[in-house]
N, C-alpha and C positions, 0 to 999 in steps of 0.2 A: 539579776534584776536591777540592782543599783547601777550597774554599768549602762544599762539601757536607759534608765530614768535620767541619769546624769550625763549622758552623751551630749556634748555641746554641738550647737549648730556651727557651720562655717561662718566666720564673722563677715558681716557686711553692714554698711550703714546707708539707709535709704531715705532719711528724713521722714520716717514713718509718723512721727508726732505731728508734723504739718499735714500729712494725709488724714490722720485721725481728726484733727481739728477741722479740716475741710469737710469731712463726712458729717461731723456734728453740725456744722453750719448749714449744710445742705438739708439735713434732716429737720433742723429748726425752721428753715424756709418752707419745707414741705408741710410742717405742722401748721404754719400760718396760712398757707395757701389752701390746705385741706385739713380742717380741724379734726375730722374723724381719724386722721393719721395718728394722733396722740393716743387714741383708744387702742389702735391696733399695735402700736409700738411699745407702749408702757406695759409694765408687768402687773397683771391682775389675776388673782387666784381663780376666779370664776371663769374668766375667758380661757385660761389654760386648761382647766379641768373639764369644762362643758364643751368647748369648741376646739380644743387641741392646739391652741396658739402657742406652741412650745418655743417658737422663735423669740418670744418676748424675753426669755432669759438672757438673750444677747442684745436685742434691739433696745431694751429699756435704758441701757447705758449711753445710747446715742440720742435720746430724746430729752428735752428739757422743758421746765415749766414756765420759763420767762427769760427775757433778755439778760437780766442780772444773774440768774442761775447759770445761764450758758456762759456768759463772759467770765464769771468767777472761776468756773471749772476749767475753761479753756486757757485762761491765764496760768492757772496752777499746772495744767498739763504741759504748757509750753515751757515754763521756767523750771519745773522739776523733771518733766519727762524727757526733755532734750538731752541733758547730761546722762540720765539713766539709760536712754537708748544708745548713746555713744559708748557707754560702759558695757552694756549687755550685748549690743548688736541688735539690728532691727528685728530679726526673726525671733530671738529670745524675748525681746521686749513685747512683741505682738502676742506671743504665747502668754507671757506674764500678765499683760493687760487684760486679755480676754478671759483667762482662767480665773484670775482673782475677781474680776467683774461678774463673771458667770456665777461663781460660788457665793459671792456676796448677795446676788439676786436670789439664788436658790435658798440660802439661809433665810432671807427676808420672806420668801414665799412660804417656807415652813412656819415661820413666826406668825405670818398673817393667817394661816390656816388654824394655828393653835389658839389665836386670840379672836377668831371670827371676824377678821377685818376684810370682808369680801368686797367692800366698796373702795378699798385703797388701790390707787394706781401708782406704782413705783416708777420713777423715771429720773435720769440724771447719771452723770459719770462719776459721782462723788465716791462710790465704793471703790472703783478702780483707781481713782485719784488718791485716795488714802493709801492704797497699796503702793502707788508710785512714790508717794512721799516717804513711806517707810524704806523703799529701795534707795531713794536718794540719801536719806540719813545713814543708811547702812554702808553705801559705797563712799560717801563723802562726809564722814562723821566730824571732820574739823572745819567744814565750810560754815560760813556765817550767813544767816538769812536775816534780812531786815524786815521784820514784821510791820505791816502797814507802811513800809518804806522808812521807818523811824527806829524801831526797837531792834538792836542787834541780838540775835540768838544763835547759838550753835544749832545746826540742823537737828541733832537728836533731841535737844531740849524742846524745840518747836514741835516736832512730831509727837513726842511723848506727852507734851502739854496739851496738844489738840486732842490726843486720844483720851487723856484724863477728863477733859471737858466733855467729850462725847459720852463717856461712861457716866459722868455726873448728870448730864442732861437726860440720858436714857433711863437712869434710875429714878430721878426726881420728876420726870415728865415735863420739865421746862422746855420751851420751844418744841412742843410735841409735833408740830407740822413737819419737822425735819426728820429724815430717816436715819436717826443716830445709830441704830443697830446695824443698818446696812454699812455705814461708815466703819463701825467697829469690826464688822465681818470682813470688809476689804482689808483692813489692817491685819486681822488674824490670819486670813488665808495667804496674805503676802508673807507673813512670818513663816507659815508652814511651807510655802513655796521655796524659801531660802533653805530651810532645813532639808526638804526632800530633794530639790533639784541641785542645790549647791553643796549640801552637807555642811552648811554654816548656820550657826545660831546668831541672829541679828543682835542679840543682847551684848555679845562680845564687842560690838562696834558702837552700840547706843549708850552703853553705861558711861557714867561720868569718869573721865580720866583724871588721875591725880598727878 
């Protein structure tokens, strides 16, 4: 079973990140031209359960709530996703991106059901993007990221710092309009992906080196 799960794809690099960004831009254009598209593409518990809109578990990560939401996610996808795709290969990267995004959405779906949040519409690539950031820090633990273009941080410090902030916000309820649990789920499922698919624990690469 492990042999099947960990069987690698033949490596190829297809600039998939640019294709994903292009899809996100086209979806955002469609949302603006046809406002009802946001309802059909975002993830909502009632629409899935009552009307069988199961595609929302994938499409939610390509829809966005505004131009700033879109640009922030696409910039992150470009800067972190490009080197991760080169390291993984395009097929592996696509699998990683869709699987972590799907399960982040599924986790959020279950959470919305438990909390009675039937009116919530989940949208955005942030869950998958948190997964990509974890992959970046795992593959390139010594790289330096300039936060806001000013503050130099090692990639693991940045990723773990962001995760700690998300955990703090989710527990305290600060900035409750942001899907913090979806972000944390993306991080957690990326961690599991590395353990299951690669047989590697990201902590070995993220921990502070002496």
